Structures are given as C-alpha cells and as structure tokens.
C-alpha positions, 0 to 999 in steps of 0.5 A, spaced: 795 341 359 795 346 353 795 340 346 797 346 341 803 346 346 804 340 347 804 332 345 798 331 340 795 326 346 789 322 343 787 316 339 792 310 340 793 305 335 793 305 327 786 306 325 783 303 319 782 309 313 776 309 308 779 312 301 773 317 301 774 321 307 779 325 311 779 328 317 774 334 318 777 341 320 770 342 325 770 335 328 772 329 324 766 325 326 761 330 325 758 330 318 754 336 320 761 340 320 763 345 314 770 342 313 767 334 314 763 336 307 768 340 304 773 333 305 768 328 302 767 333 296 775 333 295 776 326 296 770 324 291 772 328 286 779 325 286 777 318 288 779 315 281 787 317 281 787 317 289 793 313 291 792 306 295 794 308 303 801 306 304 800 303 311 793 303 316 790 309 317 794 312 312 790 318 309 793 320 302 792 328 300 793 332 294 798 338 295 792 342 294 788 338 300 795 338 304 795 346 304 788 346 306 788 342 311 795 345 313 792 352 314 785 350 317 789 345 322 794 351 324 788 356 325 783 351 328 790 349 333 791 357 335 783 357 336 781 352 340 788 349 343 785 343 346 784 340 339 789 335 339 787 332 332 788 339 329 795 340 333 797 333 330 794 335 323 798 341 322 805 338 324 804 333 318 802 337 313 807 343 314 813 337 316 815 337 309 822 336 308 824 336 315 822 329 316 827 327 310 833 331 313 831 328 319 830 321 318 837 322 314 840 324 321 837 319 324 841 314 319 848 317 321 848 313 328 848 306 330 843 308 334 839 311 330 839 306 325 837 300 329 830 305 331 828 305 324 830 298 323 827 295 329 820 301 329 820 300 337 813 303 340 812 307 346 806 305 350 803 301 356 803 295 353 811 295 350 813 298 357 814 295 363 812 300 369 812 296 375 820 295 373 821 302 372 818 303 378 824 298 381 829 303 379 833 307 383 833 314 384 835 318 379 836 314 373 832 315 367 827 310 367 825 312 374 825 319 373 820 318 367 815 313 371 815 318 377 813 324 371 808 320 369 805 319 376 806 326 378 802 330 372 797 323 372 800 322 364 799 315 360 803 313 354 797 311 350 795 318 349 798 319 342 795 321 336 797 316 330 800 319 324 795 319 318 798 325 312 805 323 311 806 318 306 812 315 306 812 309 311 818 310 314 817 318 315 811 317 318 814 312 323 820 318 324 813 323 326 810 317 330 817 316 334 817 324 335 810 324 338 811 317 342 818 320 345 816 326 347 814 326 354 821 322 354 823 330 353 819 332 359 821 327 364 829 328 362 828 336 363 822 335 369 818 339 365 811 340 367 805 339 362 802 346 364 802 352 358 809 355 360 813 349 360 810 346 354 811 352 351 819 352 353 819 345 351 816 346 344 822 352 342 827 347 344 824 341 339 824 347 334 831 348 335 833 341 335 829 338 331 826 344 326 819 342 325 815 348 323 809 346 328 814 347 334 814 354 332 807 355 330 806 353 337 809 359 340 803 363 337 799 360 343 804 364 348 799 370 347 794 366 351 799 367 357 798 372 362 803 378 361 808 375 366 808 368 363 810 371 356 814 375 359 818 370 362 817 365 356 821 370 351 827 373 356 829 367 359 826 360 357 826 362 349 834 363 349 835 357 354 831 353 349 835 356 343 842 355 346 840 348 349 837 346 343 843 347 338 848 345 343 844 338 343 845 331 340 838 330 336 834 327 341 830 323 335 837 319 335 837 316 342 834 309 343 831 311 350 828 305 352 835 302 352 837 307 358 832 306 362 838 305 368 843 311 365 844 316 371 840 322 369 846 327 370 850 323 365 845 322 360 845 330 360 852 331 359 852 325 354 846 329 350 850 335 351 843 338 354 842 342 361 836 344 366 832 350 364 830 356 368 827 355 375 820 355 376 817 350 371 820 343 373 817 338 377 823 337 383 827 331 383 826 326 388 834 325 390 834 333 390 828 334 395 831 328 400 838 333 400 835 339 402 
C-alpha cells in the first residue's frame, strides 16, 4: 500500500507533546535531520510567544511554520510514498477552511451533530470484531470486517492529529482518517496504488481536502496502462459519484453495521466503481 495515496496509517492515539519540538521533514525522531534542526530553532525562537497546546498531541505552528511544513511534507510525500507521517502533516497543514466547511456540513444533520457531540473513535478497543464477523453477508459490518481480513489491515493504524489548532476541527480531521477504511469497505477497494488514487479522487470531490487532490500526483509512479485507466475511467467515476453522494463525514457508520450494503449505497447516493480494483463480495462469488 502506498501511504501517499492512502490512509495516513501510523501511530495510534494522542501522544504527549513538547513545546520546543515539531515533526521533522527528514525524520521526526532523528536529531541529525536537517529539518529536525530547523524546526527546533523555529520553536526556540518563538517559545516565549507560542500558544499552549489545545489538546493532547497538539503542536501549535506559526503561519510561517505551517507553510514550511505544508510545502516540505507535500514534497516528501511524493519523494517517499511510504512516509505516512508526511502525508498526515500535509493533510493537516493544507486543510485550511475546508475543515470549517466540513464541520458546518456535519452540524447540519442530526446524525452529524451526534458524531460531533459523542466523538466516537475507531480502533480495536472500540470495535467488537467478533460481533462484526457474526453479522449476515452483505451487511456493512460484515463487509468491513471482511475487508480488514482480506487486506490484512488493522483499525489501529491511524496517525494522530497534531497541527490543527481548534480541537473540534482536529476531531473532524481525525474522524476522516479513522473512517477512511469504511469508504474502502463500502466500495470494496483494494489497498494498492490504483484503487487508493481512485478513492482519493472520490474523497476530493466529496470532501474537498486539498491533500486528496495533491495525492493524484503520485499517478506518475503508476505504469502507463494503470495511469491511463485512472484518468479515463476512475477519475470520471469519482467526480460523478463523489459530487452526487451525501457527505460521508455525516454518516455515523458505527450505527449502521447491520444495514444492507446495497441499501446503504442507495441511501448515500453512491455506486460501484469500474471493475478491476475491488475485492469480490462473498455474496456475489456464491451466486456465480
């Protein structure tokens, strides 16, 4: 799986923060990194005026630092697509007013308001995996656990939010990261580069995060036939489906485990992508 195309997998939870360091663009834990040194100097220069963290793991940035980290993380994400921390940093530092817009959209629906009030988290401690395995075929919960098993993925692999100042907006970003795999399960997308890019195109149309559009730059790494399919088949599907669909951040997925998958797609206004990048559903295999 290519993290630059995908899901910001990494350290679970909300870590303790130090006021005199930030994530380095070379390596967040390597004192020898050029970016580590630059970031320490930036924090030392502004330590007297730097705001206190607003939540566990929060690292406040000045406008200059935000711009510096946005540009550097975007570049590093394209150079090394395995750097999930850089993908996460790019997503946060470029989100801007998109998060405010999404928060307001979430607040417009009763389901969305409950999400922001209750702030559920998605990990192996909050999910009853065995219950999901016991659900009937073609329910959303069964599709999700089947996707986790097929792709050998765990729900405990999301980068925590660091660089968004407002705690509520930080949660909106965290919610996006933690529900990304639900989108995979909804469409049956695999976790290789081509389906990840197709999903990123859908997310850009449906949610509007700049990082999801920037991720499409990784299409240069695809083989020519895959790149051609991405732009001629999957991006057009993503544009139509994403713009037609309900904003997926307003969905309280955890309350819909037992919902029929086809019924859910109709309700949300989405349809299956072109063939070739999805995991066959067991119910469909059985009918062949």
